[in-house]
C-alpha positions as CSV (number, residue, x, y, z in Angstrom):
1,M,0.0,0.0,-0.1
2,A,1.1,3.5,-0.2
3,H,0.6,5.5,1.8
4,G,-1.1,9.1,1.6
5,F,1.7,11.4,0.9
6,L,3.0,9.5,-1.5
7,T,0.1,9.8,-3.4
8,L,-0.2,12.8,-3.1
9,S,3.2,13.8,-4.9
10,L,1.9,12.4,-7.7
11,A,-0.8,15.5,-7.5
12,S,2.0,17.6,-9.2
13,R,1.8,15.0,-12.4
14,F,-0.9,15.1,-13.1
15,A,-1.1,18.7,-12.8
16,Y,1.8,19.2,-14.8
17,D,-0.6,16.9,-18.0
18,C,-3.9,18.4,-17.7
19,V,-4.1,21.8,-15.7
20,P,-4.1,24.6,-18.3
21,Q,-1.4,27.6,-18.1
22,F,-3.0,31.2,-18.9
23,D,-2.1,32.8,-22.0
24,G,1.3,35.0,-20.5
25,Q,1.8,32.7,-17.8
26,I,5.7,32.8,-17.0
27,M,5.4,30.4,-14.0
28,S,3.2,29.1,-11.2
29,I,4.2,28.3,-7.2
30,N,2.8,25.8,-5.2
31,Y,0.8,27.8,-2.7
32,G,-0.5,25.3,-0.6
33,F,-4.0,23.5,0.2
34,N,-7.0,24.5,2.2
35,R,-8.2,22.0,3.0
36,L,-6.7,17.8,2.0
37,R,-8.1,14.3,3.3
38,F,-7.0,11.0,2.5
39,L,-10.1,9.0,1.9
40,S,-8.6,5.4,0.7
41,P,-5.6,3.5,1.1
42,V,-4.0,3.0,-2.6
43,R,-3.1,-0.6,-3.3
44,A,0.3,-1.3,-5.0
45,G,-0.3,-1.7,-8.8
46,S,-3.9,0.7,-8.8
47,R,-4.5,2.8,-11.9
48,L,-4.8,6.4,-10.4
49,R,-5.6,9.5,-12.3
50,G,-5.9,13.2,-11.4
51,R,-9.1,14.8,-11.6
52,F,-8.7,19.3,-11.4
53,T,-12.0,21.4,-11.6
54,L,-11.4,25.4,-11.3
55,K,-13.0,26.6,-7.7
56,S,-11.7,29.9,-8.5
57,A,-9.1,32.4,-10.1
58,K,-8.2,35.8,-7.8
59,K,-6.0,38.5,-9.2
60,R,-3.8,39.7,-5.8
61,S,-1.7,41.8,-8.1
62,D,-0.6,43.2,-12.3
63,S,1.5,40.3,-12.0
64,E,-0.2,37.5,-9.9
65,V,-3.6,35.7,-9.7
66,L,-4.7,33.2,-7.1
67,R,-6.0,29.8,-8.8
68,E,-7.7,26.9,-6.2
69,N,-8.2,24.2,-8.1
70,A,-10.5,20.9,-6.3
71,L,-8.4,17.5,-6.5
72,S,-9.4,14.1,-7.0
73,V,-7.1,11.1,-6.8
74,E,-9.6,8.7,-7.9
75,I,-8.4,4.8,-7.9
76,E,-9.4,2.6,-10.4
77,G,-12.5,0.6,-9.8
78,Q,-12.8,1.7,-6.9
79,D,-16.3,4.3,-5.7
80,T,-14.0,6.6,-3.0
81,P,-11.0,8.4,-4.5
82,A,-7.4,8.1,-2.6
83,L,-7.2,11.9,-1.5
84,V,-9.2,15.0,-2.5
85,A,-7.9,18.3,-1.7
86,D,-9.0,22.3,-2.6
87,W,-5.5,23.0,-3.7
88,L,-3.7,26.7,-4.5
89,G,-1.2,28.0,-6.7
90,M,-0.2,31.1,-7.4
91,V,0.1,31.8,-11.0
92,V,3.0,34.8,-11.8
93,F,3.1,37.4,-14.9
94,P,5.8,39.8,-16.4
95,P,5.4,43.0,-14.6
96,S,3.7,45.6,-16.2
97,S,5.4,48.4,-17.9
């Protein structure tokens, strides 16, 4: 079985594969979690899928947007996800001239 933080470590790879960037974005910074729950153990050999839903995007400054995504890491063939979280990311744009 994989412990919860090992499963969570896969989230950044899932995000890289499926969360789109904003036009003009130069970087994104992991800003933390508002909520994180480990709901089900992941057995060795299980297939996982990360599902992201944009909850909000709030302008913090002319060069920063705080994005909040609902994240669910699903286990193939199971009704209960391995984890659910509200993940925050700071999106950075070039400074205005």
